[in-house]
N, C-alpha and C positions, 0 to 999 in steps of 0.2 A: 624593456621586453623590445625585440628587434621584429620590424614587420616587412612582408614581402607583398607589393602591389602588383596586380596583375590588371593590367589594361588593354584588353583586347582592341577596343575601338572605343571613341567617346560615347557610342550609343549604346554600349553594352554595359551590365553593371559591373562594380568594382566590389571585389571579394578580399578582404583582409585575413590574412594567415598569422598566427603568433606561435609562440613554442606551446606543445601540447601540454594539457593540465596534467597537473599532479593527480596521483589518484592514490589513496590509502590502502595497503595491502597488508591487513593486520595478522600480526603473528600470535597476539594474545589478546584479550579481551579488554578493551579499554573503555568497556560500558558496562554498566550494572544489568544483571539479568533474575528475573522473579526465580526464586528458588523452587525446587519441582520436587514431587513424591513420588518416588519410582513404583513400576507396577507392581512389585512383590510387596509395597509396604501395606499393612492392613487397612491404614486409613484411604487406601484409592477404594477399596471394596465399599467403605463405607461413605463414599461420596456417589454413589449409584442411586439414582432417582426413587424415591420410594412413592412414587405416584406419577400422573400423567406431565408432560412437559407443560411448561408455560409459553405463551404467544406474544409478538409484538401486536400490539392494535395500532400504532401510528408510525409510521415512515415518511419522515419529512425532509425532503431535500434543503439542505441550510447552506446560506451564503451566498455570495457572489463571486467566490474564487472557483475558476474552471479546472477540471481535471484533463491531464494530458498524459495517455498512457501509452508507452511505447513498449511492447514486450514480444511482438511478432516482427520476422522471426526470431524466437529466443535464441535458437541455434542459426549461426551464419555459417554457410558452406560455400564451398566452392561453387556449386551448382545454383546459388541464387545469385542474381545479377545485382551490381551496383544500384541503389536507389535510396529513397525514403523509406523510412521504417513507419512512419506515421506522418503526418501533416495536417495544419490546422490553419485556415483563412479567417480573419476576423476583420473587425473594423474598430480603430479608438478614435475617440472624440475629446472631450472634455474630461471624461472620467477614464483612470487608467483601467487597462485589461490585465488581471492578475491570474496567473498559472500557479497549480502545483503539478508538477512534472514527474513522473515515476517512469524508469525505465530499465531494463535488464536483458542484456545481450551477452553471446556466449560464441568466442571465434574459433570455429573449427576449421578454418581455413588453414593450410599449413605455409603461410606465411603473415607477416603482421598484416594487419587491418586498422582502418580509421574510423571513428564513430565522431559525428557532431551534432551541435545543435546550430540552426540556421534561421536569421529573422531576415526577410525581405520584404521592401517597400513596393506595393503593388500600386499605389495611386499615383493619379496625373499630376499631383502635386501636394505639398507638406512633408514633412521628416518625423520618424518612430525613432524613439530610443527605448535600450533596454536593460533593466539592473536586475539584480535578484543575489542568490546564496546558492550553491550547491553542497552535496555531500555524495561523493562517488567514493565506493569500495570496490576493490579488485579482487576476485578470488580466483584458484588456479586449480586445475586437473592435473594432478600429477600420475596420471597414466591408467588409474584405475577407471575402469569404464563407467561403474555407477557410484560407489562409496564417495570418492575424493571430489565429483562435480557435485553431490549432495552436501559434502562438508562444507565446500567453498560458497556453495547457494546459501547454507544457512548461516554463516559467520558475516556474509554480505548482509543479508536480510535481516539479521538482529541490530548489525551497526545502523543501518538505513532508517529502520523503524523505529528505533529509538533516537535519532537524529531528528526526525518528524516529530514527534511528539514533545522531545524535550528541550527542542531548539538548540540543542548544542551539537559539536562535531559539525558545524557548517562553516563552509567558507565563502566570503562574499567573491561574488563573479566581478572580473573586469568589466565597469558599466560599457555597455555599446554606445557609442558615439551617434550624433544623427545620421541615420541613413536615409539618404534622398531618393526621390522618386526612381522607380527602377532599379534602386541598389540593392545590396544584399550583404550581411556580414555574416560570419562565424561567431556565434556568441561564445563557443566552448568547443574543445575536439580533444579527444583521446587517442593515443597509440594502442593497440592491443597485440600483443605477442599471439602466437599460436597457444591454445588452450587457457587463454585468459576468459574469465566472466568478468563483466563491469556490470554493476547496479548502483542505481543513484536515485536521487531524489533531488529536483530543484525547484525554487521557489522564483518566479519569474514575474517581473511587471512590466508591460508595455505602455508608453506614453507618446503622446503626440507632441511634437516640440514647435511645428509651425504648420501655419494653415489654417483655413477657418472651417473647412468641410472636414468630415471624419475620415482618416487615413486608412486605407486596405492594407492589412499585412498579410504573411504568412509566415507562420513557425513551423519548422520539419526537424525530426532528427533523422539522420540520415548514415551511411556508411558507405566507403569506396576503399580501394585498394592502395590508393595514393594519398596523400595532404593535398596535391592538386587537383585530385578527383573530386573533392568535397564541394559541391554546389547545390544551389536550390534548383538550378535545372534539371537532376535527376528525376527520374519516373518514380511513381509511387510502387511499392512492390505488392502485388497482388495479395488478396485476402487469402490466410490459410485455414486451419480446421480449428486448432486448439488455444494457441497462445492469444490471449486478449491484447487489444490495441484501441485506440478511439479516444475522442474529446467528449467530455459533457459539461454542461452547464454549470456545475456545481462540482464540488469536492468532498463534500461532508453531507452526512445523513445523520439526523437524529430519531432515535427508536425509544419507546416506552412501552412498557407491558401493565398499563393499570386496569384494563380489562381482566386480567387474569394475574392478579398480584400473588407474591409468595406471602403465604400465611404462615406465620410464627405459633398461633395457637393450637392447632393439632399436635399430638406426639404419635408419630409412626415410628416403627422398626426401633424399638427400644428406647424411646424418646427422641428420636431424631429425625427432624422432617427434611426431605431432600427433593429440591426440583431443580430441573434442568431449562435452559432456553436457549435455541439455536441460532446462529448467524449463517447465513448462506446455505442453507437445506435443500437439496433437491425436491422438487414434488413428480411424483409417479404417477402415470396413470397407465394402468392396465400391463404393469411391469416396466413400462417406457418412461424415461426422464423427460419430462414435457417443459419444466421450465425451474425456476427456484423461487423461495417465498418472496414475498412482497418487498422486503427492505432492500433486495437487490435492484436498486433504481439504475445502475449503470447499464442497461441493455443495449442491445445493438441497434433498435428503432431510435433511441432517445440520442445516440451521437452523433455529430456532426459526420457527413458521408457515411451514412449507415450502410450503403451499398459494400463498403471496405471496411468498416468496423467490425469487430469481434468481442463479442459480449463479455465485460469485465465481472464475470458470476463471483468472482472471489473478493471484489471492492478492493483489487489491488492499489496501492497509493491513496486510497481515499481516508479520511477519518471518520470515526463512527462514534456518535455520542450518545451515550446510553442512559437512560434514567430507569434504574430498578427499583419498580415499587414494590414494597413491602408491607405488609400490615401485620398488626398482633390482635387477634381476637380473644386471645387467652385473658387470664386474670393474673397473671404475674409477670415481670420483665423478661424479655427475651432478647437474644441477640442474633445476629446474622451472620452468615461469612459468605465472603464471594471467592470463587475458584474458577480458573480456565479448564476445559478438558477437550483432549482429541477424542471425540464420540467414536466407539468401535465400530470399526466398517471393514470390508473385504479387502481392501487395498492399504497395505502397509506403507506409511507416509510419514509426513511431518508435519507441523504446524510451526510456523514463526511468525514475529511480529512485535508488538509493543504496546503496553498498556500504563494508562494512567489512573491510579487510584487516588480517592480524595478524602479529606477530613473536615469536619463541620467546625470554622471557627465561632465560637460561642460569642467573642465579641463584635465580631463583624457581622454575625447573624448569617452567614454564607458558607458555602463549600469551597474549599481550596485545593489545589494539588498537593497531595503527600508525598508521593512517589510515581516515578516513571522510570519504567526498566524495560528491557528487552523479555521478549518470551520464546521460548524455546521448547516445545513440547515432543520431542523426538529422542530418539537412541539412535538414529541412522541405521535403522533396519527397514531398507527400502528393498523390497523382493517383487516377485512374479505375483500377479493376482490371484488369489486364492491360497498362497502358501502361509501356513501356520495361522489361518485366517482365524480361527478360534480363540487364538491366545490374545490378550490384550497388551501390546506393547507400548501405547501410548502414555506418556506421565501426565500428570496434574500439577498444576501450580500449587503452592502453598497457598494459603488464605491472603489474598491481595488486602483484605482489610476484614474486620469485623466491627458491628456497629450494633449500640443499642435499640430497641424498639419497645416502649413502653406499651401497657395494655391499654387497648383503644385507638393506638396511634397507628396512622399509615406513613411511612417516610418514602422519599424518591432519592435513593441513594447515585450519584452520579458515577460512570466508568467510561473513559476513553479508549479505544483501540483502535490499532492501524495493522494491517495485514502485509506481508512482504513474502517474496519468494525464498524458499520453496514452500507452500503452503496447500495442503490438500483438505478442503472445508466439508463439512460444516464445522464450525466450532462452538463447544458448549460452554456456555457460562452457567456455572452451579452455582444454588444457594442454597445453604444448609444451616440448618438451626442448630447452634453451639450453647455450650454450656454460659448460663448468665452469669455476669461478674457483678 
């Protein structure tokens, strides 16, 4: 790789450029997707809840990997100044600082633009380095003002969410060599043509390589009109209204519903018992949405620089580790099936992400991943609010798995999810009493 070195003077930072990173522009699905049940299939109606929804009784932030979310402005136009899309300042000592970075931006400028991730050393002494992996996917608006954009976002979201949970489709980054005090490096950058949508996930590790005291650093996503304009000195673009951005201390949340377990004992609706439990459910007071349910831990106030952050109500880029509590109060063996469904709502939209289902390894006595696939619960019917609002246009997955539960037994079945764009939430996890085998 060829590098150009720009030395303004000895006291200014050294910024390194290389060839722009390659981005996958998928023409066909090269990742598995969970099968879906169309709206007109009779089974869709059989998955409607026969009783009250279940609820999460515990939402626990998990791990030490930080979540860096860059999604505002999602659409970059000629009216938006060059600048930082999001910025995080931290310190690294003996222990590395690890990030899961989620980004999605769309070039609506009538010219190519550049997007980059930049690492800066803010300390008076000491050095920092960075290593990691990335999955970046490109989608294109082919001219349709709505449909093509959503199609591109769906494909990008499927691929990147699958990469997150499966560990596949990732490309190692060229490691960033030691950044001295006052220095900065372009970790990776992309050139986007007009109409290009770029979405990705990165897994980054920042380390201190020299010095006795913790080394202060800054990590940022930036956009500029030229390659030479990519610099850590750009200002932070002011916060907007809708699309989320921010940095949070964790990037995973663990959920369980032990206080309202799904009971396979009762027979409802011709022998079927069906319950749903929702993720990212809005809470309304007097007809006004005031907050989301408690599992949405990525609030604005919890983010670094809360004045400029925007709440991650969809938990985009985060990993949701779920324990579904199921019991059997009946006298005969029963099975539970687990599905995902987009709840009916007035706004026609889509849900895109990925899910990992598990199987119990009898020999090891532990749950192990059985299948990881992308999730697509849409048929690209995006339209104005209220249009055909009484028609359920959202697909349901086929069963992610079915599990036996013996009489008197309570099981906790794991399920792992992640959400990507475009996703309009909440998402319903449906538990259904199946025919015993």
